[in-house]
Backbone bond lengths (Angstrom), bond angles and torsions (degrees), N, CA, C in turn:
res aa  C-N    CA-C-N  psi(-1)  N-CA   C-N-CA  omega(-1)  CA-C   N-CA-C  phi
1 M - - - 1.454 - - 1.527 109.55 -
2 E 1.302 115.80 133.30 1.469 121.15 178.52 1.521 108.54 -122.60
3 I 1.331 115.95 136.99 1.461 120.43 176.68 1.522 107.66 -86.50
4 V 1.326 116.26 123.54 1.460 120.70 -178.40 1.525 109.06 -113.53
5 Y 1.325 115.73 122.19 1.463 121.92 178.28 1.531 108.38 -106.89
6 D 1.312 116.63 120.30 1.456 120.47 176.37 1.523 107.66 -84.80
7 V 1.332 116.15 88.05 1.463 121.56 -172.26 1.524 111.60 -64.08
8 D 1.334 117.28 -39.78 1.470 119.72 -179.89 1.524 110.70 -61.90
9 M 1.339 116.38 -41.76 1.457 119.87 178.38 1.526 111.00 -65.71
10 L 1.341 116.01 -41.31 1.464 120.12 178.37 1.526 111.34 -59.25
11 K 1.327 116.02 -45.08 1.464 119.85 -178.54 1.525 111.11 -63.73
12 T 1.325 116.13 -40.57 1.467 120.03 179.22 1.528 110.87 -64.50
13 M 1.342 116.23 -44.75 1.455 120.26 -179.03 1.522 111.42 -64.88
14 L 1.330 116.87 -42.49 1.457 119.51 -178.32 1.525 111.94 -69.79
15 F 1.325 116.82 -33.28 1.465 119.59 175.67 1.531 109.90 -62.49
16 D 1.338 115.70 -44.27 1.467 119.87 178.81 1.525 111.16 -64.84
17 L 1.340 116.53 -40.02 1.463 120.07 178.49 1.525 111.43 -63.92
18 A 1.325 116.44 -37.27 1.462 120.32 178.41 1.522 111.08 -63.17
19 E 1.337 115.12 -41.08 1.462 119.05 178.86 1.524 111.55 -64.97
20 L 1.332 116.02 -36.08 1.463 120.58 -177.50 1.525 113.26 -79.56
21 T 1.334 115.79 -39.30 1.462 119.36 -169.44 1.519 114.59 -106.59
22 G 1.327 117.57 -27.68 1.460 120.02 -175.08 1.514 113.00 76.14
23 I 1.339 117.19 6.67 1.466 122.50 -175.87 1.527 110.17 -96.40
24 T 1.318 115.62 146.03 1.458 120.54 173.04 1.524 108.92 -81.39
25 I 1.334 116.59 116.83 1.463 122.17 -179.62 1.529 108.03 -125.93
26 S 1.331 116.25 129.96 1.462 121.01 -179.47 1.521 110.12 -129.36
27 V 1.337 116.31 145.58 1.465 122.24 178.65 1.520 108.82 -119.99
28 Y 1.348 115.79 134.12 1.455 122.36 -178.57 1.527 110.03 -126.08
29 D 1.339 116.50 152.43 1.455 119.59 176.18 1.526 110.11 -83.44
30 Y 1.352 117.62 -176.77 1.458 121.14 -173.78 1.529 113.06 -69.25
31 E 1.340 117.53 -14.87 1.457 120.95 177.11 1.521 111.86 -95.82
32 G 1.335 116.38 0.49 1.457 119.80 179.03 1.510 114.61 89.66
33 N 1.332 117.33 8.29 1.468 120.44 178.19 1.525 110.00 -79.08
34 N 1.321 116.01 134.47 1.457 120.54 179.14 1.520 110.71 -69.91
35 L 1.326 116.29 125.30 1.463 121.58 179.65 1.521 111.36 -97.57
36 A 1.327 115.54 -41.28 1.463 120.10 -177.90 1.523 108.70 -165.44
37 D 1.309 115.86 152.23 1.471 118.80 174.72 1.519 109.62 -155.97
38 C 1.320 113.71 158.81 1.459 120.26 173.85 1.521 105.72 -119.06
39 M 1.303 116.05 94.75 1.454 121.39 -179.99 1.523 108.65 -86.42
40 H 1.331 114.81 83.75 1.461 119.04 -178.53 1.527 108.19 -63.38
41 G 1.337 115.95 136.59 1.462 120.37 -174.80 1.511 113.41 -56.40
42 S 1.326 118.59 101.77 1.457 123.39 179.59 1.520 108.93 -105.82
43 L 1.311 115.47 104.63 1.461 119.31 179.05 1.520 110.77 -66.37
44 F 1.332 116.40 -32.13 1.462 120.19 179.51 1.528 110.39 -64.96
45 C 1.342 116.96 -49.16 1.462 120.27 -179.36 1.527 111.13 -63.54
46 L 1.333 117.01 -37.76 1.455 119.68 176.71 1.519 111.01 -62.41
47 D 1.329 115.68 -36.35 1.461 120.91 177.66 1.526 110.71 -66.16
48 V 1.347 115.48 -41.30 1.471 120.36 177.74 1.521 110.14 -61.87
49 F 1.342 116.59 -44.95 1.458 120.55 179.93 1.540 110.58 -61.80
50 R 1.311 115.41 -37.99 1.467 120.34 -178.17 1.522 111.13 -64.22
51 Y 1.348 115.48 -40.22 1.461 119.94 -177.89 1.527 112.96 -83.51
52 M 1.325 116.02 -37.75 1.468 119.32 -167.50 1.525 114.26 -121.66
53 G 1.327 118.29 -6.60 1.454 120.22 -175.97 1.523 111.30 80.70
54 K 1.344 116.20 177.89 1.457 120.29 -174.74 1.526 113.45 -100.26
55 S 1.333 117.48 -10.08 1.475 119.67 -170.83 1.525 113.03 -62.96
56 R 1.332 117.09 -39.76 1.462 119.00 -178.48 1.525 110.84 -67.81
57 C 1.315 116.85 -39.50 1.474 120.95 176.62 1.530 110.47 -64.39
58 A 1.335 115.78 -42.81 1.462 120.25 -179.01 1.525 110.63 -63.25
59 Q 1.340 117.34 -40.70 1.455 121.02 -179.92 1.522 111.41 -65.79
60 C 1.318 116.65 -39.31 1.461 121.45 177.76 1.529 110.17 -61.05
61 G 1.334 116.11 -43.79 1.457 120.30 179.01 1.507 112.42 -66.54
62 Q 1.333 117.66 -40.02 1.458 121.69 -179.67 1.517 111.54 -65.98
63 N 1.324 117.00 -39.60 1.467 120.63 177.26 1.524 111.26 -60.91
64 L 1.319 115.86 -38.50 1.460 120.42 179.82 1.528 110.90 -68.39
65 V 1.330 116.86 -39.29 1.469 121.38 178.42 1.528 110.38 -63.15
66 E 1.328 116.96 -44.67 1.466 120.52 -179.77 1.523 110.98 -62.50
67 K 1.322 116.92 -38.76 1.464 121.37 177.51 1.518 110.44 -64.26
68 C 1.325 116.33 -40.46 1.464 122.31 179.58 1.530 110.82 -65.83
69 K 1.336 117.02 -40.68 1.462 120.91 179.48 1.521 111.73 -62.78
70 K 1.324 115.86 -36.33 1.466 119.82 -178.89 1.530 111.59 -74.11
71 S 1.313 116.82 -40.66 1.468 120.23 -176.11 1.523 112.77 -87.90
72 L 1.348 116.43 -23.26 1.467 122.67 -173.74 1.530 110.98 56.01
73 K 1.333 114.87 34.26 1.460 121.07 179.18 1.533 109.35 -132.87
74 Y 1.306 114.82 165.31 1.461 121.78 175.37 1.520 108.16 -64.11
75 E 1.336 117.01 124.32 1.461 121.48 -179.91 1.523 109.39 -120.86
76 E 1.328 116.11 144.92 1.454 120.06 -178.14 1.528 110.27 -138.63
77 T 1.338 115.50 157.68 1.454 120.50 179.48 1.520 108.59 -157.78
78 T 1.311 115.68 171.63 1.462 121.98 171.02 1.517 107.03 -111.01
79 C 1.301 117.05 123.94 1.462 119.92 -176.65 1.527 110.10 -71.91
80 F 1.323 116.17 172.52 1.467 120.39 -175.11 1.530 112.52 -66.27
81 M 1.333 116.82 -13.39 1.455 120.64 176.87 1.528 112.72 -98.92
82 G 1.342 116.27 6.19 1.457 120.17 173.81 1.509 115.67 89.81
83 L 1.326 118.10 11.59 1.456 121.19 -179.08 1.530 110.99 -103.52
84 Y 1.316 114.99 149.59 1.466 121.91 -178.87 1.524 109.85 -76.61
85 E 1.351 115.54 135.33 1.460 122.14 173.98 1.520 108.43 -133.40
86 A 1.322 116.29 151.61 1.465 120.14 179.95 1.518 109.51 -148.60
87 C 1.324 115.00 156.93 1.472 121.92 176.18 1.519 107.70 -134.01
88 M 1.318 116.33 128.47 1.462 122.47 -178.54 1.519 109.62 -118.51
89 P 1.344 118.11 124.78 1.467 119.15 178.62 1.522 111.44 -72.63
90 I 1.312 116.43 145.80 1.462 121.33 171.65 1.524 105.94 -103.61
91 I 1.321 116.41 108.44 1.460 121.87 -175.89 1.524 108.98 -121.55
92 I 1.324 115.94 122.51 1.460 121.75 177.87 1.519 107.91 -125.46
93 D 1.341 116.58 126.52 1.473 121.47 -178.07 1.523 111.17 53.19
94 D 1.350 115.74 42.00 1.471 123.04 177.49 1.520 113.44 66.20
95 I 1.332 118.18 18.12 1.462 121.88 179.16 1.533 109.26 -117.26
96 W 1.356 115.79 129.83 1.463 120.99 175.25 1.528 108.13 -69.45
97 V 1.334 117.24 119.00 1.462 120.01 -179.91 1.531 111.55 -116.82
98 G 1.323 117.15 1.96 1.456 119.68 179.35 1.517 111.26 156.67
99 H 1.330 115.11 -170.11 1.460 118.61 176.60 1.524 110.41 -152.34
100 V 1.326 113.89 160.67 1.463 122.14 177.41 1.526 107.84 -117.03
101 S 1.326 116.58 131.88 1.459 120.96 178.23 1.528 110.21 -112.06
102 L 1.316 115.30 136.84 1.463 122.18 174.83 1.529 107.76 -115.31
103 A 1.316 117.35 141.45 1.466 119.36 -177.99 1.522 110.73 -153.23
104 G 1.332 113.79 163.17 1.461 119.93 172.00 1.511 115.36 76.84
105 I 1.338 118.38 33.29 1.464 121.70 -175.69 1.528 110.14 -111.54
106 R 1.309 116.50 130.69 1.477 120.80 168.55 1.520 109.02 -86.43
107 T 1.297 116.71 137.50 1.462 121.51 178.20 1.526 109.79 -128.64
108 E 1.324 114.85 -178.73 1.458 119.67 179.26 1.522 111.80 -62.86
109 S 1.343 116.66 -23.60 1.468 120.17 -178.55 1.526 113.03 -98.90
110 S 1.339 117.98 -0.33 1.461 119.79 178.57 1.520 109.83 -64.42
111 F 1.318 116.53 144.80 1.454 119.84 -178.25 1.520 110.48 -106.01
112 D 1.312 114.66 159.75 1.460 121.23 178.64 1.523 107.36 -78.81
113 T 1.313 116.57 105.73 1.463 119.30 -176.00 1.520 111.77 -80.17
114 T 1.301 115.85 136.73 1.467 120.83 174.97 1.522 109.84 -122.85
115 I 1.343 115.69 15.29 1.455 120.11 -175.19 1.526 112.14 -61.10
116 L 1.347 116.75 -28.43 1.453 119.49 -179.67 1.529 112.19 -85.69
117 N 1.352 114.77 -15.73 1.463 120.44 179.61 1.530 111.45 52.70
118 D 1.305 113.85 48.05 1.460 119.96 -173.86 1.528 107.39 -145.15
119 N 1.326 116.86 118.61 1.467 120.30 -177.22 1.519 112.00 -59.65
120 E 1.347 115.35 -37.50 1.467 118.84 179.89 1.522 110.69 -64.21
121 S 1.344 116.87 -40.04 1.457 120.76 179.48 1.521 111.01 -67.05
122 T 1.337 116.17 -38.41 1.465 119.37 178.04 1.517 110.46 -64.06
123 D 1.309 116.80 -39.36 1.464 120.38 176.94 1.528 110.29 -63.17
124 L 1.329 116.39 -40.05 1.461 120.32 179.79 1.530 111.36 -64.77
125 F 1.333 115.85 -31.05 1.466 120.15 178.89 1.529 110.43 -55.81
126 Y 1.316 115.90 -37.66 1.459 119.80 -176.66 1.527 113.22 -82.76
127 T 1.336 116.71 1.38 1.464 119.10 172.87 1.529 111.06 -89.51
128 Q 1.340 117.43 -8.47 1.458 120.48 177.44 1.531 109.58 -67.33
129 P 1.331 117.90 144.43 1.467 120.49 -179.35 1.533 111.42 -59.72
130 F 1.318 115.99 136.42 1.465 121.73 -179.29 1.523 109.64 -104.24
131 Y 1.337 115.97 131.67 1.462 121.20 179.31 1.523 109.91 -131.78
132 T 1.319 115.43 137.73 1.461 119.89 172.23 1.530 108.66 -78.33
133 Q 1.330 115.97 167.55 1.460 119.53 178.79 1.525 110.93 -63.06
134 K 1.315 117.47 -34.97 1.463 120.66 178.11 1.524 110.88 -64.27
135 Q 1.330 116.92 -39.43 1.459 120.57 179.56 1.532 111.11 -68.47
136 I 1.330 116.90 -38.41 1.462 120.64 177.21 1.522 110.33 -64.58
137 T 1.326 116.65 -41.89 1.465 120.80 177.59 1.520 110.92 -62.20
138 A 1.334 116.57 -39.96 1.468 120.23 178.28 1.527 110.78 -63.61
139 L 1.336 116.86 -41.62 1.465 121.13 178.01 1.523 110.43 -64.87
140 K 1.321 115.87 -41.92 1.470 122.05 178.81 1.525 110.82 -59.77
141 N 1.327 117.08 -39.83 1.468 121.13 -179.28 1.527 112.09 -76.26
142 M 1.323 115.55 -27.77 1.457 120.53 -174.76 1.529 112.89 -81.73
143 L 1.338 116.86 -36.96 1.466 120.70 -173.48 1.525 114.36 -56.93
144 P 1.345 119.21 -44.84 1.473 117.95 179.66 1.522 112.95 -58.91
145 K 1.323 116.27 -39.10 1.463 120.16 -178.41 1.526 111.17 -68.63
146 I 1.336 116.19 -32.43 1.456 120.16 -178.12 1.529 111.31 -81.60
147 I 1.331 115.80 -46.13 1.465 120.10 -169.92 1.522 112.87 -96.98
148 F 1.340 116.11 -54.06 1.462 119.66 -168.08 1.520 112.73 -61.30
149 H 1.324 117.52 -40.20 1.451 120.55 -169.54 1.529 113.77 -100.80
150 T 1.322 116.51 5.55 1.462 118.88 179.25 1.529 112.08 -121.25
151 A 1.324 116.79 -35.55 1.465 119.63 -174.22 1.520 113.59 -110.59
152 I 1.347 117.66 -6.08 1.460 120.72 179.07 1.524 108.30 -129.58
153 K 1.321 117.02 121.42 1.462 120.47 -175.17 1.525 110.51 -139.80
154 F 1.323 115.15 161.22 1.454 122.16 172.51 1.529 108.86 -99.77
155 V 1.317 116.18 135.39 1.456 121.29 171.21 1.521 106.68 -114.39
156 Y 1.313 116.36 116.07 1.458 120.81 -174.57 1.523 110.78 -85.72
157 D 1.320 115.61 140.02 1.457 122.70 -177.90 1.522 109.62 -87.34
158 D 1.325 116.56 118.27 1.469 121.24 -178.63 1.519 112.66 -63.06
159 R 1.333 116.92 -22.00 1.462 120.14 -177.89 1.525 112.33 -68.34
160 L 1.316 117.70 -21.51 1.465 120.04 -177.89 1.519 111.28 -58.84
161 D 1.330 117.63 -47.45 1.463 120.70 -179.10 1.526 111.18 -62.25
162 E 1.331 116.25 -40.46 1.468 119.70 179.28 1.523 111.02 -61.48
163 I 1.320 115.99 -46.31 1.468 120.50 -175.96 1.522 110.87 -69.25
164 T 1.336 117.57 -45.52 1.468 119.73 -177.97 1.534 110.98 -67.39
165 N 1.331 117.41 -35.91 1.472 119.83 177.18 1.527 110.87 -65.11
166 F 1.327 115.68 -39.18 1.464 120.01 177.64 1.526 110.53 -63.26
167 I 1.331 116.67 -44.66 1.465 121.27 -179.90 1.529 110.52 -61.05
168 K 1.320 117.09 -47.82 1.478 120.86 -177.73 1.527 111.75 -64.69
169 S 1.324 116.49 -29.45 1.473 120.22 -178.91 1.527 113.08 -85.78
170 N 1.346 116.29 -9.61 1.470 119.38 -175.06 1.526 112.07 -131.41
171 L 1.319 116.65 36.56 1.464 119.70 -179.28 1.522 112.64 -64.63
172 K 1.324 117.90 -21.91 1.467 120.84 178.76 1.522 111.45 -71.57
173 E 1.329 115.66 -21.70 1.466 120.04 -174.75 1.527 111.31 -84.78
174 K 1.323 115.35 167.55 1.452 121.44 175.85 1.529 108.30 -82.89
175 L 1.319 116.25 94.56 1.457 121.65 -175.64 1.528 109.57 -87.22
176 T 1.310 116.35 120.08 1.461 121.49 179.33 1.527 109.45 -126.09
177 I 1.312 114.69 162.85 1.464 120.20 176.34 1.520 110.03 -60.90
178 E 1.323 115.43 -41.92 1.474 120.10 -179.24 1.532 111.01 -61.38
179 L 1.343 116.21 -42.50 1.457 120.61 179.66 1.523 110.85 -61.68
180 L 1.324 116.80 -45.40 1.467 120.87 -178.12 1.528 111.20 -67.10
181 C 1.327 116.21 -40.20 1.470 119.54 178.49 1.524 111.01 -61.33
182 K 1.324 115.61 -42.97 1.468 119.94 179.82 1.516 111.08 -68.79
183 K 1.328 116.22 -42.69 1.466 121.50 -178.43 1.526 111.47 -61.18
184 F 1.334 117.54 -40.79 1.464 120.62 -173.99 1.531 112.43 -109.41
185 N 1.337 116.26 11.84 1.458 121.53 174.68 1.538 111.12 51.64
186 I 1.331 114.27 58.13 1.451 120.87 -174.59 1.524 108.39 -140.84
187 N 1.333 117.63 148.81 1.468 119.03 178.11 1.529 110.50 -87.32
188 K 1.320 116.09 167.97 1.464 121.15 -173.63 1.529 112.53 -62.72
189 N 1.324 116.84 -40.93 1.467 119.73 -178.77 1.521 111.84 -64.11
190 S 1.336 116.04 -42.37 1.467 119.74 179.36 1.523 110.77 -65.67
191 L 1.328 116.53 -40.08 1.468 120.75 178.39 1.521 110.22 -62.42
192 Y 1.320 116.16 -44.87 1.465 120.92 178.49 1.528 110.67 -59.62
193 N 1.339 116.75 -46.75 1.465 121.17 -176.85 1.528 111.92 -63.93
194 I 1.331 117.24 -38.02 1.466 120.51 179.44 1.521 110.17 -59.17
195 F 1.325 117.39 -45.16 1.467 121.33 -178.37 1.528 111.64 -74.55
196 K 1.324 116.74 -40.08 1.461 119.64 -177.38 1.516 111.37 -67.22
197 L 1.316 117.61 -44.09 1.460 121.01 -177.48 1.522 112.31 -73.60
198 N 1.338 117.21 -36.26 1.458 120.15 -176.70 1.523 113.18 -87.40
199 L 1.326 117.24 -38.97 1.463 120.87 -172.31 1.523 113.33 -119.05
200 D 1.324 116.53 -4.84 1.465 122.07 -178.90 1.526 111.82 55.68
201 M 1.306 117.20 40.09 1.463 122.16 174.73 1.517 109.14 -152.57
202 T 1.340 116.28 163.65 1.456 119.99 177.20 1.522 109.60 -80.60
203 V 1.326 116.05 169.16 1.463 121.20 178.52 1.530 110.17 -62.17
204 N 1.328 116.77 -45.36 1.460 120.02 -178.97 1.525 112.49 -64.44
205 E 1.335 116.82 -36.35 1.467 120.32 176.35 1.527 110.34 -63.37
206 Y 1.329 115.84 -39.47 1.464 119.91 178.96 1.528 110.68 -65.08
207 I 1.335 116.65 -43.93 1.474 120.62 -179.73 1.528 110.23 -61.35
208 I 1.323 117.08 -45.17 1.465 120.92 179.24 1.516 110.59 -61.99
209 T 1.330 116.46 -43.45 1.468 120.56 179.85 1.519 111.01 -58.18
210 K 1.321 116.78 -45.31 1.462 120.39 -178.65 1.529 111.40 -69.57
211 R 1.325 118.16 -34.08 1.464 120.73 176.84 1.533 110.91 -66.75
212 I 1.307 116.50 -40.42 1.471 119.69 178.07 1.528 110.58 -66.37
213 E 1.340 116.34 -40.70 1.469 119.80 178.14 1.533 110.73 -60.50
214 K 1.327 116.52 -43.42 1.467 120.13 179.31 1.529 110.46 -67.95
215 A 1.331 116.59 -38.19 1.463 120.51 179.00 1.526 111.06 -61.03
216 K 1.315 117.23 -39.69 1.470 120.67 178.70 1.525 110.52 -57.92
217 L 1.325 116.19 -46.10 1.470 120.27 -178.95 1.521 111.02 -64.32
218 L 1.328 116.55 -41.73 1.465 120.65 -179.28 1.528 111.16 -67.22
219 I 1.308 116.64 -39.89 1.473 120.33 179.31 1.518 110.65 -62.51
220 I 1.325 116.04 -43.22 1.469 120.32 178.85 1.528 110.53 -61.48
221 K 1.341 116.88 -34.33 1.471 121.30 179.62 1.530 112.41 -78.63
222 G 1.329 117.48 -5.98 1.456 120.88 177.26 1.512 115.03 98.46
223 V 1.331 117.96 5.89 1.458 121.07 177.71 1.529 108.38 -78.63
224 H 1.326 117.17 137.52 1.463 119.30 -179.44 1.527 110.35 -154.09
225 G 1.335 115.19 176.87 1.457 120.93 176.78 1.520 114.04 63.37
226 D 1.333 115.90 -145.71 1.467 121.64 -175.56 1.524 112.18 -61.53
227 K 1.335 116.72 -33.77 1.457 120.07 179.66 1.525 110.60 -63.31
228 L 1.332 115.60 -38.82 1.469 120.46 -179.81 1.521 110.91 -64.44
229 I 1.330 116.83 -51.52 1.469 117.66 -175.81 1.528 111.75 -70.33
230 E 1.333 117.14 -25.41 1.461 119.85 175.78 1.522 110.65 -64.61
231 E 1.329 116.53 -38.90 1.466 121.57 -177.74 1.528 112.46 -69.62
232 I 1.328 117.10 -23.53 1.472 118.93 -177.06 1.528 112.34 -111.70
233 G 1.317 117.72 6.45 1.459 120.70 172.32 1.512 115.75 76.03
234 I 1.355 117.04 27.66 1.465 120.96 175.46 1.524 108.03 -113.09
235 E 1.315 117.35 132.36 1.460 120.88 -170.87 1.525 113.94 -86.45
236 N 1.330 117.90 -29.42 1.469 121.16 -173.25 1.525 110.57 -112.25
237 Y 1.338 115.91 122.06 1.470 119.41 -175.67 1.532 111.84 -69.09
238 S 1.327 117.23 -37.79 1.472 120.05 179.21 1.525 110.62 -62.59
239 Y 1.337 115.18 -42.74 1.465 119.31 177.02 1.521 110.27 -62.14
240 F 1.333 116.58 -42.99 1.461 120.14 179.07 1.532 110.95 -59.07
241 C 1.326 117.37 -43.33 1.465 120.84 -178.66 1.526 111.24 -61.50
242 R 1.315 116.13 -43.02 1.472 119.87 178.37 1.527 110.80 -64.63
243 L 1.334 115.49 -43.72 1.467 120.43 179.69 1.522 110.91 -63.66
244 F 1.316 116.68 -44.79 1.463 121.31 -177.99 1.529 110.65 -61.73
245 K 1.322 116.50 -44.28 1.474 119.60 -178.90 1.525 111.26 -67.19
246 S 1.334 116.65 -36.85 1.470 119.43 179.26 1.522 111.52 -65.51
247 R 1.345 116.54 -29.01 1.465 120.70 -178.02 1.529 112.78 -90.42
248 T 1.315 117.86 -29.66 1.473 120.63 -173.32 1.527 113.74 -113.85
249 G 1.331 116.00 -17.22 1.462 119.16 -176.89 1.518 113.09 84.05
250 K 1.346 117.59 -0.02 1.466 122.11 -179.83 1.521 110.09 -133.02
251 S 1.314 116.36 149.42 1.461 119.96 171.42 1.525 108.27 -73.08
252 P 1.333 119.10 161.46 1.471 120.08 177.55 1.523 112.87 -55.45
253 S 1.334 117.80 -40.28 1.467 119.77 -179.45 1.523 111.44 -68.44
254 D 1.331 117.31 -39.00 1.470 120.22 177.35 1.528 110.50 -66.94
255 Y 1.313 115.69 -37.75 1.464 119.98 179.16 1.526 110.01 -65.09
256 R 1.331 116.01 -41.44 1.465 120.80 178.57 1.530 110.59 -64.22
257 A 1.338 115.90 -41.87 1.462 119.97 -178.62 1.538 110.72 -66.21
258 Y 1.321 116.03 -32.92 1.474 119.80 -176.34 1.520 112.16 -83.62
259 Y 1.339 116.98 -40.03 1.469 120.10 -173.39 1.526 113.36 -110.68
260 G 1.317 118.03 -11.97 1.471 120.19 -173.43 1.514 114.05 -65.47
261 T 1.317 115.10 163.08 1.479 120.67 -177.19 1.520 112.53 -74.41
262 N 1.357 117.58 -15.52 1.460 120.24 -178.12 1.527 113.35 -100.20
263 K 1.313 115.94 27.41 1.474 120.87 179.66 1.526 110.64 -61.86
């Protein structure tokens, strides 16, 4: 599975949103790289940057992003200059693929900032777009429909089914990364990415998982000892017992006693 971001579409949509809303909206990928933004001309924010630099604003935004990543929910705050900011996760198929940041909004709870001690700056504060809570909620509900499902998509790799079917059909064999790369004419990095993006695990983790799953079925049927490990491609029975218990919480004999047909 590959995450595909239509950057040109994102830029067009955000430009239109900037014209409609006057709000600064930015979209980032899952690594935090900026994909597109509509930096609506904010004279107030430019004034803040002129007096105080951008680092404090950047830190405020980063803290909000980290909070959003942990909760996987829409998070909001009031920045040190009294403006509303928010971060919305972009989640597709339960996977974080990026986030959307909103900034530079006056709300009913925004305060009259005097931190700059400058009448001109205070006047500029009131040129920021004003939104009621209902309007912010409407924007929050609208953005996923506009951005998430039109400009960000998953492209699934057809090779995944071929590789996983081969692994499941050949668990008795000595399955190695080199063997799979040669079999499917693929390099190690591409093989790793296919499994990580689609299954969120490494190739070896997947092989072990499938061997343990097969071992469970064989144990229930009464297969044990050397015959069991031969069927799942593990050479050492002691190692298998340790691995099985670490994955299931039970030794093979305890698992057989609990789930076997001769209980």
